[in-house]
N, C-alpha and C positions, 0 to 999 in steps of 0.2 A: 327288917333293918339291913340284913345282909344284901338284899337285892337293891336297896336304895343306895347303899354305899358303893356297890359295884357299878351302879349305873351313873354315878356322878361324873366321871370323866367324859362319858358320851354326851351327857347333858351339857357339859361345858363347851364341847366342840360342835354342838348342833347349831344350826343357823340362827344367830342372834346378832344384834347390832353391837359393834365394838365400842362405840362411844358411850360415855356415861351421860344420863339425863338426870337432873336434880329436881325433885319435888319437895319443897320444904316450906312450911308455914311459919316456922320459928327460926330466925337467923341467929339467935343467941348461941353462945358456946355450949354444946351439949355435954352433959356430965353423966348420962346413962345411955351409952351407945350400944345398940344390939346389932351384931353382924350376923347375917344369915348365909354368908358366903365364905368358904375357907380361904379363898384368895384375898378377900378383904381382911379376914382375920390376920393374915400375914402382914398386910400393910399397917393395920391398926397397932399391932404389937411393936412396930418400928416407930410409929409417929405419934401415937396417942399416949397420954398419961395413963398409967395403969388404972387409976381410979375413975377414968372416963369410960372404961369398958365394962358394961353391965353384963354382957353375955356374948358368947361366940357361937359359931355354927357347930352343930353336933358332929359334922365331918371332921373338924379339927381335933376332936377328942378320940378319934378312932385311928389306930396305926395304919389302917389300910387306905386312908384318905387324907391324912393330915399333910399339910405343907409347912407346918411350923413345929417347933419343939413340942413334943407331946406333953411333957411335964409342965411346961409353961401354959399350954392351952388348958390343961386340967385345973389350973388355978382359978378359972372363971366358970360360972354356970354355962350350960350349953342349951341352945334352943333347937327345936325341930322346925319343920316347915309350916306349922300351924299358926294361925293368927292368935289363938288362945295362949299358946306357949309364949309367943313374943310379948303379948300384952301383959302377961303375968310378970315379966321382967321389968315392967314400968319404964319403958324407954322414952327418952326425949329425942332420940334419933334412931331410925332403923336403916340399915344398908343392906339391900337385897340384890341378888343376881338373877339371871334368866331362868334358873332352875326352880325358882319359887313359883308356886301355883298362882294363877290369875285370881283365884278366889281369895287367897291370903292377901295379895296386894290390894284387891278391892276392899277387903275388910279393914285393912290398915288405913286406907284413904278415907273410908266412911267415918272412921274414928278420929280423923284429923291428926294422925301420928306423923310427925315429920319424917320424910322418907327420901332416901337416895336410891335410885335404880341404876345399877351399873351393868354394862355389857362385858363382853370378853375381849380385851385388847389383843390385837393381832400383830402389833409392832411395838418396838421399844418406845417410839414416840407416843403412841397411844397409851402405853403403860404409864409413862411419865406424866402425861396429861391427866390420867385418872388419879394418880397419886396426888398431884397438885390440887385437883378438884376436892378430893376427900380431905386433904390437909387444910385447905382454906375453910371448908365447911365446919370442921371440928376445932378451929382455932389454933392449928398447929402448922401454920404456913412454913415457918423456918425449918421445922423437922421434915416436912415434905420436901423442901428444897435440898436439905442435907441428904436425904435418901436418894433423890434423883442424881445428886452429885456423885454419890457412891456407885450408883449404877453406871454412870458415864465413865467413872474411873476404872471400874471392873472391865467394861467393854474395851476401853482404850488399852488396858494392860493385856487383855486376851487377844487383841487383834493380830492377825497373821497375814502376811503378804506372800506372794509367790503362788505356784501351782497348787490349787486346792486338792485335798484328799477326798476321794469319793466316800461318802458315808450314808448311813441309813439309821434313823432312830426307829427301832422295831420293838414294840412292847410285846410281851410274850403271848398276848391274845391276837397278835398280828396287826395291831393298830400302828399306823405310820402317819406322822405329820408331814404335809407337803408344802408346796408353794403357798404363800399367803398366810403362813402361820408364824407365830413368834419363834417357835423352835427352828424354823427354816432360816429366819434372820440371824439367830444366834449361831447356827452352824456356819453361815457365810462369814460372819464377823470373826470367827475363830479359826478360819482356814480350812473349812470343809465344803464339799459340794454335795448337797442333798440329792441323792439318787432317785428320790421319789418321782419327780417329773419325768425322768428318763424311763422309768418303768410304766409310765402312763397312769399314775395314781392321782386321785383327786386330792383336794386340800387335806382332808382327813379320810383315810381309806384303810382297808384291811388287806394285807399282803400275806397269802399263805406261804408255808414253808417252801413249797415247790417253786413258787414265783421268786422267792428270795434266792434260791440256789441257781436259777437260770441266769441271773445277772447280779452276782454278788458284789457288794461294795468292798472297798479296801478295809473299812472298819465298820463293824456292826455295833451300834450302841443299844444294848438290850437291857430290859429291866422287868421286874415282876409287875404284872398288871394289878395285883392287889396292893401294891405300894408298901408292903410291909417288909420287903427285903428278906423274908424268912421262909415260911412254909410254902411249898409248891402246891398249887391247886390244879384243878383241871384246866383253868385258864392259862396256866403256866407250862403246860405239858410240852409245848414246842421247844422251850429252852432246854429241856432235858432229852429231846429226841436224839437217838443215836446218829441220825444223818447229820444233824447240826453239830454234834460233837466231833464227828469226822471232818465236817467242813471247816471246823475251827483250825485244822492244820493249814488251811489255805486262806481263811478269812479271820482276820483279827477281831476278837470280840471283847468289848469293853463294857463294864457295868455302867448303866445310865438309869438311875432309879426313877420310877414313875413320878415321884413327888417333885421332880425337877421339870416335868413336862407340862403340867396343866395350869400353872399359875405364873403370873409375872411379878411385878413389884420386887421385893427383896429376894424372891426366888431366882430372879435373873442373875443376881450376883453369884449364887451358888451354882447355877447352871453353867455360867461362863467359866467359873473356876474349874468345874469338872471337865468341860470340853477342852479347856486349855491344858489341863493335866494329861488328857488323852493325847492331844496333839503333840505335846512335848515328849511324851513317851515314844510316840511313833518316830519323831525326829531322831531320838537317841538310838533307835533300833536300825536306822538307815546306815 
């Protein structure tokens, strides 16, 4: 279980299509929705009626992987990635992401289970389109529109002009989001310049501590790779490295939890709020 939880962020950022494709044999309003994706869990908890949700992803019930309120997620049954587990929840709609095995997807299709396959949106526009698709399918179009309006309002409020501040989102395992990611777009919208491309990094890449110190950003947005904001593990050893603590005298370091990095939907609102707070603090220190 621990290995599966830890691997989820990497599965999310692996090469997968960003657009959602819908496969559904029943167009009626579903009343037993099973989500196998924690990012979809976050969307459903905003736009679905509580009694429409039959089960959520097991990731959302683990503090190391959840992008939603843990207590709220634990109000629902959780499913693993197996078809047997999903079928036991008696779904009339299943929403699955790219980390679900092809065998599970094939089994659900053979059983004629209404299915939505979602990709990983890489822009705000793609996120909003995914929300609209899901909202329409579950009979909650107005709530989907309301969520998208809240996302637009949050971005408008957080938008900054002027010379951008060089920044790097650097998870403690060294994971860095680069150009072509949602995180990169949110950085640009809130007045930051993502230093990833300047360092020659790929869309998702690993930057060791030595590389970070060679060309440090003005602000380092760092967070625990385990997403729990608590115990330090081997994956988080770089955050407590003496060299980094010393560099903190020259590099401003701000907390950026991992649960703001891997999902869109309502998580965008929290991510923009955090980036805006960091930018405002930097301005106050000038």
